[in-house]
Each structure stands twice: as structure tokens, then as C-alpha cells.
C-alpha atoms as a printed R data frame, in Angstrom:
    type eleno elety resid chain resno       x       y       z
1   ATOM     1    CA   UNK     A     1  13.672  15.349  57.495
2   ATOM     2    CA   UNK     A     2  14.428  11.984  55.551
3   ATOM     3    CA   UNK     A     3  11.482  10.342  56.695
4   ATOM     4    CA   UNK     A     4   9.074  13.197  55.406
5   ATOM     5    CA   UNK     A     5  11.052  13.162  52.039
6   ATOM     6    CA   UNK     A     6  10.997   9.264  51.753
7   ATOM     7    CA   UNK     A     7   7.183   9.320  52.900
8   ATOM     8    CA   UNK     A     8   6.384  11.885  50.094
9   ATOM     9    CA   UNK     A     9   8.193   9.852  47.556
10  ATOM    10    CA   UNK     A    10   5.943   6.517  48.817
11  ATOM    11    CA   UNK     A    11   2.848   8.797  48.498
12  ATOM    12    CA   UNK     A    12   3.788  10.151  44.955
13  ATOM    13    CA   UNK     A    13   4.280   6.462  43.547
14  ATOM    14    CA   UNK     A    14   1.002   5.190  45.201
15  ATOM    15    CA   UNK     A    15  -0.917   8.012  43.490
16  ATOM    16    CA   UNK     A    16   0.697   7.233  40.359
17  ATOM    17    CA   UNK     A    17  -0.668   3.524  40.673
18  ATOM    18    CA   UNK     A    18  -3.925   4.417  41.955
19  ATOM    19    CA   UNK     A    19  -4.547   7.203  39.215
20  ATOM    20    CA   UNK     A    20  -7.065   5.806  36.758
21  ATOM    21    CA   UNK     A    21  -5.900   5.462  33.206
22  ATOM    22    CA   UNK     A    22  -8.229   7.335  30.913
23  ATOM    23    CA   UNK     A    23  -8.651   6.402  27.635
24  ATOM    24    CA   UNK     A    24 -10.480   9.394  26.426
25  ATOM    25    CA   UNK     A    25  -9.591  11.860  24.193
26  ATOM    26    CA   UNK     A    26 -10.293  15.654  24.363
27  ATOM    27    CA   UNK     A    27 -13.522  15.119  22.390
28  ATOM    28    CA   UNK     A    28 -14.633  12.807  24.610
29  ATOM    29    CA   UNK     A    29 -14.421   9.605  22.666
30  ATOM    30    CA   UNK     A    30 -13.388   6.216  24.351
31  ATOM    31    CA   UNK     A    31 -10.445   5.150  22.341
32  ATOM    32    CA   UNK     A    32 -10.468   1.537  23.763
33  ATOM    33    CA   UNK     A    33 -14.343   0.844  23.193
34  ATOM    34    CA   UNK     A    34 -13.802   2.458  19.570
35  ATOM    35    CA   UNK     A    35 -10.788   0.252  18.738
36  ATOM    36    CA   UNK     A    36 -12.534  -3.015  20.078
37  ATOM    37    CA   UNK     A    37 -15.423  -2.133  17.813
38  ATOM    38    CA   UNK     A    38 -13.335  -2.422  14.846
39  ATOM    39    CA   UNK     A    39 -14.012  -5.430  12.927
40  ATOM    40    CA   UNK     A    40 -12.030  -6.977  10.088
41  ATOM    41    CA   UNK     A    41 -14.477  -5.926   7.363
42  ATOM    42    CA   UNK     A    42 -14.203  -2.038   8.817
43  ATOM    43    CA   UNK     A    43 -10.283  -2.255   8.921
44  ATOM    44    CA   UNK     A    44 -10.112  -4.043   5.611
45  ATOM    45    CA   UNK     A    45 -12.176  -1.232   3.486
46  ATOM    46    CA   UNK     A    46  -9.045   1.243   4.392
47  ATOM    47    CA   UNK     A    47  -6.137  -1.318   3.188
48  ATOM    48    CA   UNK     A    48  -5.819   1.075   0.295
49  ATOM    49    CA   UNK     A    49  -4.592   4.113   2.212
50  ATOM    50    CA   UNK     A    50  -1.613   4.393   4.818
51  ATOM    51    CA   UNK     A    51  -1.977   3.505   8.213
52  ATOM    52    CA   UNK     A    52  -1.944   7.175   9.677
53  ATOM    53    CA   UNK     A    53  -4.782   8.236   7.120
54  ATOM    54    CA   UNK     A    54  -6.888   5.025   7.972
55  ATOM    55    CA   UNK     A    55  -6.551   5.683  11.867
56  ATOM    56    CA   UNK     A    56  -7.906   9.063  11.278
57  ATOM    57    CA   UNK     A    57 -10.567   7.909   9.265
58  ATOM    58    CA   UNK     A    58 -11.523   5.188  11.852
59  ATOM    59    CA   UNK     A    59 -11.280   7.393  14.603
60  ATOM    60    CA   UNK     A    60  -8.869   5.646  16.581
61  ATOM    61    CA   UNK     A    61  -4.997   6.077  17.319
62  ATOM    62    CA   UNK     A    62  -2.282   4.539  15.126
63  ATOM    63    CA   UNK     A    63  -1.193   2.283  18.105
64  ATOM    64    CA   UNK     A    64  -4.546   1.106  18.850
65  ATOM    65    CA   UNK     A    65  -5.413   0.351  15.002
66  ATOM    66    CA   UNK     A    66  -1.848  -1.695  14.919
67  ATOM    67    CA   UNK     A    67  -2.924  -3.368  18.143
68  ATOM    68    CA   UNK     A    68  -6.174  -4.233  16.935
69  ATOM    69    CA   UNK     A    69  -4.948  -5.514  13.789
70  ATOM    70    CA   UNK     A    70  -2.773  -7.902  15.601
71  ATOM    71    CA   UNK     A    71  -6.002  -9.237  17.379
72  ATOM    72    CA   UNK     A    72  -7.386  -9.685  13.965
73  ATOM    73    CA   UNK     A    73  -4.496 -11.388  12.479
74  ATOM    74    CA   UNK     A    74  -3.054  -8.797  10.251
75  ATOM    75    CA   UNK     A    75   0.626  -8.733  11.125
76  ATOM    76    CA   UNK     A    76   1.428  -5.692   8.946
77  ATOM    77    CA   UNK     A    77  -0.679  -2.983   7.322
78  ATOM    78    CA   UNK     A    78  -0.835  -4.268   3.768
79  ATOM    79    CA   UNK     A    79  -1.174  -0.860   2.092
80  ATOM    80    CA   UNK     A    80   2.038  -1.116   0.479
81  ATOM    81    CA   UNK     A    81   1.034  -4.637  -1.339
82  ATOM    82    CA   UNK     A    82  -2.327  -3.408  -2.458
83  ATOM    83    CA   UNK     A    83  -0.585  -0.132  -4.111
84  ATOM    84    CA   UNK     A    84   1.868  -2.279  -5.692
85  ATOM    85    CA   UNK     A    85  -0.817  -4.577  -7.089
86  ATOM    86    CA   UNK     A    86  -3.113  -1.490  -8.166
87  ATOM    87    CA   UNK     A    87  -0.127   0.087  -9.807
88  ATOM    88    CA   UNK     A    88   1.105  -2.975 -11.587
89  ATOM    89    CA   UNK     A    89  -2.710  -3.568 -12.901
90  ATOM    90    CA   UNK     A    90  -2.757   0.207 -14.219
91  ATOM    91    CA   UNK     A    91   0.749  -0.678 -15.850
92  ATOM    92    CA   UNK     A    92  -0.633  -3.873 -17.379
93  ATOM    93    CA   UNK     A    93  -3.499  -2.164 -18.733
94  ATOM    94    CA   UNK     A    94  -1.474   0.808 -20.304
95  ATOM    95    CA   UNK     A    95   0.645  -1.759 -21.845
96  ATOM    96    CA   UNK     A    96  -2.500  -3.627 -23.280
97  ATOM    97    CA   UNK     A    97  -3.522  -0.410 -25.175
98  ATOM    98    CA   UNK     A    98  -0.313  -0.397 -27.129
99  ATOM    99    CA   UNK     A    99  -0.239  -4.333 -27.836
100 ATOM   100    CA   UNK     A   100  -3.972  -4.889 -27.995
101 ATOM   101    CA   UNK     A   101  -3.957  -6.288 -31.545
102 ATOM   102    CA   UNK     A   102  -1.279  -8.869 -30.832
103 ATOM   103    CA   UNK     A   103  -1.892 -10.251 -27.531
104 ATOM   104    CA   UNK     A   104  -5.026  -8.321 -25.906
105 ATOM   105    CA   UNK     A   105  -6.576 -11.617 -24.608
106 ATOM   106    CA   UNK     A   106  -3.279 -12.506 -22.885
107 ATOM   107    CA   UNK     A   107  -2.980  -8.974 -21.099
108 ATOM   108    CA   UNK     A   108  -6.709  -9.314 -20.201
109 ATOM   109    CA   UNK     A   109  -5.958 -12.639 -18.371
110 ATOM   110    CA   UNK     A   110  -2.758 -11.063 -16.616
111 ATOM   111    CA   UNK     A   111  -5.018  -7.945 -15.225
112 ATOM   112    CA   UNK     A   112  -7.851 -10.546 -14.052
113 ATOM   113    CA   UNK     A   113  -5.045 -12.515 -12.214
114 ATOM   114    CA   UNK     A   114  -3.723  -9.337 -10.460
115 ATOM   115    CA   UNK     A   115  -7.041  -7.939  -9.594
116 ATOM   116    CA   UNK     A   116  -7.701 -11.437  -7.980
117 ATOM   117    CA   UNK     A   117  -4.274 -11.299  -6.248
118 ATOM   118    CA   UNK     A   118  -5.176  -7.938  -4.913
119 ATOM   119    CA   UNK     A   119  -8.504  -9.448  -3.631
120 ATOM   120    CA   UNK     A   120  -6.966 -12.300  -1.929
121 ATOM   121    CA   UNK     A   121  -4.490  -9.706  -0.013
122 ATOM   122    CA   UNK     A   122  -7.493  -7.703   1.040
123 ATOM   123    CA   UNK     A   123  -8.960 -10.778   2.495
124 ATOM   124    CA   UNK     A   124  -5.780 -12.409   3.728
125 ATOM   125    CA   UNK     A   125  -3.174  -9.472   4.359
126 ATOM   126    CA   UNK     A   126  -0.645 -11.936   5.884
127 ATOM   127    CA   UNK     A   127  -0.232 -13.543   2.288
128 ATOM   128    CA   UNK     A   128   2.943 -12.772   0.235
129 ATOM   129    CA   UNK     A   129   3.014 -12.414  -3.176
130 ATOM   130    CA   UNK     A   130   3.488 -15.221  -5.608
131 ATOM   131    CA   UNK     A   131   6.663 -15.392  -7.596
132 ATOM   132    CA   UNK     A   132   5.056 -14.590 -10.921
133 ATOM   133    CA   UNK     A   133   3.582 -11.245  -9.688
134 ATOM   134    CA   UNK     A   134   7.061 -10.340  -8.226
135 ATOM   135    CA   UNK     A   135   8.533 -11.171 -11.950
136 ATOM   136    CA   UNK     A   136   5.930  -9.039 -13.555
137 ATOM   137    CA   UNK     A   137   6.340  -6.225 -11.264
138 ATOM   138    CA   UNK     A   138  10.123  -6.146 -12.171
139 ATOM   139    CA   UNK     A   139   9.513  -6.470 -15.808
140 ATOM   140    CA   UNK     A   140   7.190  -3.478 -15.742
141 ATOM   141    CA   UNK     A   141   9.565  -1.496 -13.634
142 ATOM   142    CA   UNK     A   142  12.241  -2.259 -16.434
143 ATOM   143    CA   UNK     A   143   9.867  -1.514 -19.084
144 ATOM   144    CA   UNK     A   144   9.079   1.820 -17.410
145 ATOM   145    CA   UNK     A   145  12.571   2.516 -16.883
146 ATOM   146    CA   UNK     A   146  13.368   1.981 -20.566
147 ATOM   147    CA   UNK     A   147  10.639   4.013 -21.790
148 ATOM   148    CA   UNK     A   148  11.589   6.966 -19.625
149 ATOM   149    CA   UNK     A   149  15.253   6.552 -20.783
150 ATOM   150    CA   UNK     A   150  14.004   6.805 -24.469
151 ATOM   151    CA   UNK     A   151  11.914   9.508 -23.873
152 ATOM   152    CA   UNK     A   152  14.424  11.847 -21.871
153 ATOM   153    CA   UNK     A   153  17.722  10.499 -23.300
154 ATOM   154    CA   UNK     A   154  19.009  13.719 -24.799
155 ATOM   155    CA   UNK     A   155  16.877  16.152 -27.119
156 ATOM   156    CA   UNK     A   156  19.001  15.778 -30.408
157 ATOM   157    CA   UNK     A   157  20.567  12.448 -31.358
158 ATOM   158    CA   UNK     A   158  18.491  10.112 -29.334
159 ATOM   159    CA   UNK     A   159  15.060  11.662 -30.586
160 ATOM   160    CA   UNK     A   160  16.405  11.324 -34.282
161 ATOM   161    CA   UNK     A   161  17.017   7.850 -33.844
162 ATOM   162    CA   UNK     A   162  13.792   7.071 -32.489
163 ATOM   163    CA   UNK     A   163  12.110   8.959 -35.361
164 ATOM   164    CA   UNK     A   164  14.131   7.500 -37.922
165 ATOM   165    CA   UNK     A   165  13.261   4.039 -36.505
166 ATOM   166    CA   UNK     A   166   9.389   5.088 -36.537
167 ATOM   167    CA   UNK     A   167  10.021   6.229 -40.287
168 ATOM   168    CA   UNK     A   168  11.829   3.001 -41.477
169 ATOM   169    CA   UNK     A   169   9.154   0.832 -39.798
170 ATOM   170    CA   UNK     A   170   6.300   2.735 -41.232
171 ATOM   171    CA   UNK     A   171   7.967   2.454 -44.710
172 ATOM   172    CA   UNK     A   172   8.403  -1.252 -44.209
173 ATOM   173    CA   UNK     A   173   4.900  -1.832 -43.701
174 ATOM   174    CA   UNK     A   174   3.975   0.128 -47.113
175 ATOM   175    CA   UNK     A   175   6.106  -2.052 -48.978
């Protein structure tokens, strides 16, 4: 009896080794072939979205996409870097509206520099953000936080102080 049990075990393990691995999904797509067909240009068009969504759009699994990215020299999915840069561009453009008469040319140059950095990240995803960009991001985050505090800091006293400051500034401009 022991010999038949061990023999069955051996046959099961052999069957497991012999069984062909299928890369086909329920719809009949060959996942291995489609992931090999992914080029850097095709993958880079999807850097603006999370990797799960990009995998769905490209009709491949997330793991297959990650493996193909490593083969293409993309160590990490750059969605967060791209998103950070786009948010920073939007923030600087919003600040440009407020400060256009004072330093409009300067903010336009910063926006152009950020757009160029975003383009470089899309071309070379392994590239890190430079120190100036990180400092600018921190400054924008501080400014957003400061504005949020001013807008939501108590309904009574702080709004009166802000209104008084605006009135005082406008009165000083008239004189």
C-alpha cells in the first residue's frame, strides 16, 4: 500500500511538471506576447495614470507590465512624479494669476522649467527630481496650507482681520 501511495505522489508531481503553462486569459489573449509587444513609447503614454489603470488600458496584467518595465529600464512606475509635477505646474500657474503684474515673466519661466522636467521624466523615468523642484514643491505646499488656514480659521475673528487688512491696503493705495 505504501508503494502505491508513493507512486501516486510521484505521478502527481510529474504531471505538475509536465503540464504546459498557459499565458492565455479567458478571452483568449496571449499575455506573454502582448507584454513583449509593449514598447517604451506605448508604455510612456500611460505614465500619467496609476499602474493598475495603465495595465487595464494596455490589456496586460500588472505583474507583466512591471516585468516589461524593468526590461525597458523603468525601475519604478513614474505616475507619482508626473502627478507631482503636473500639480506643481497648476499651482504655479494659479499663483501667476495673483502675481502677474509683479513677476509674470518669472513665473512663466518656472512653468516652462517644470514642463521641461515633466517631459524629461516621461523620457527617462529613473531620473530623480532636482533640488530646486523639490524646494519649489515644498514652498507651494506651505503656501497652500497658509491659504487654507486663512480661509478656514474661524468664521468670526480671523475673517474680520483679513477684511480689515484688505480695507487698509485699499485705503493706502488711494492715498
